[in-house]
Structures are given as C-alpha cells and as structure tokens.
N, C-alpha and C positions, 0 to 999 in steps of 0.2 A: 586421677584416672577416671575416664568416662565409663558409663555403663556399657557402651559398645566394646571398649577395650577389655573390660572385665569379662564380658561374655565371650570374647575371642580367646582369652586366656583359659577360661573354663573349658571351652570347646576343644582347644588344643590338648589340655590335660586329659579330657575324656577320650579323645582320639588316640593319644599315646597309650593310655591304659588299655584301650580296646585292641590296638595292634599288638601290644605285648601279650595280652591274654590269648589272643588267637594264635600267636606264634608259639606260646608255651603249650597250647593244646594241640599244636600241629595242624591247625585248621585255617581256612581262608574264608573270605566273604562268599566265594563261590560255593564252598561247603555249606555255609549258612543258608544259602538260597535253596539248596537241594535237600537239606535235612529236615525232619519233622520239627515243628515249633518248640516242643518241650523235651527234646532229646537232652540227655544228661549233660553233655559238654556245653550246650547253649545255656542251660540253667547255671552251671558252674561259672561260666564267663559273665553272665548277667550278675550273679552274686558278687563276683570279684569287682566288677565295675561299680556296683552300688556301694559296697563296703569300703573300697579303697579310695575312690574319687567322688563319691556321692553323685554319680551321674543320674539325671532324671529318668524315670521309667520310660518316657517316650523316646528318649535318646538311646536307651538300651534296646528297646523293642525294634526300632527301625533297621539299624544295620544288621542285626542278627535275624531279622525277619521272623520275629517272635509273635507277630500279630498285635492285638490291642495292648496298650501299656498296662491296662488293668490285669491282663493275664500274667504279665511279668511280675507285677506287684503281688499277685496271688501265689505265684511260684516261689517268691522270695520271702513270703511272710513267715514268721516264726513257727506257725502251726504246720508248715510243710517241711521243716528241717528234720533230718533223720534223727531218731531217738538215740540217746547215748547208751541205752540199755542193751 
C-alpha cells in the first residue's frame, strides 16, 4: 500500500469520526462556523477525534474552526481536563 493510499484511508477515518461526533452533538459545520472557538461542544468533539482516531491537531482545528492547532493542543492537554474531585 502506498503512502498516498494510507493517507487517504486515515483521512476517511478522521472524516467519519468527525461526522459521527457532530451528529451525536446535534451540531453541523455551520454551527462550528458561528460558535466561539473554545465552546464546550467543540472541545468535546476535538477530544473525541484525538482520542478515538488520533487525528492530527491541524486536522481537528480546521473543520471545527478552532483557530491555530496549538490552541487545540492546549485545550486537550491533561492539565485542562476537569478534576475528578
């Protein structure tokens, strides 16, 4: 399998996970365009994409209109997770 084919498979997986997460949240890409960058549902979808299909931060940031990929990485870092206490 070529690198191009592998990339296409990964992209399809990421897109499928993205569509499923948006549908589960009852949101659309149009909602992503109009909502603030760090609204809770966007962070939840980003976390789901990252943990379930290991999507790159830049791939998560763009469709959700989250801004710079580093901002996504910061939102998903362990230090930003809610405390269990």
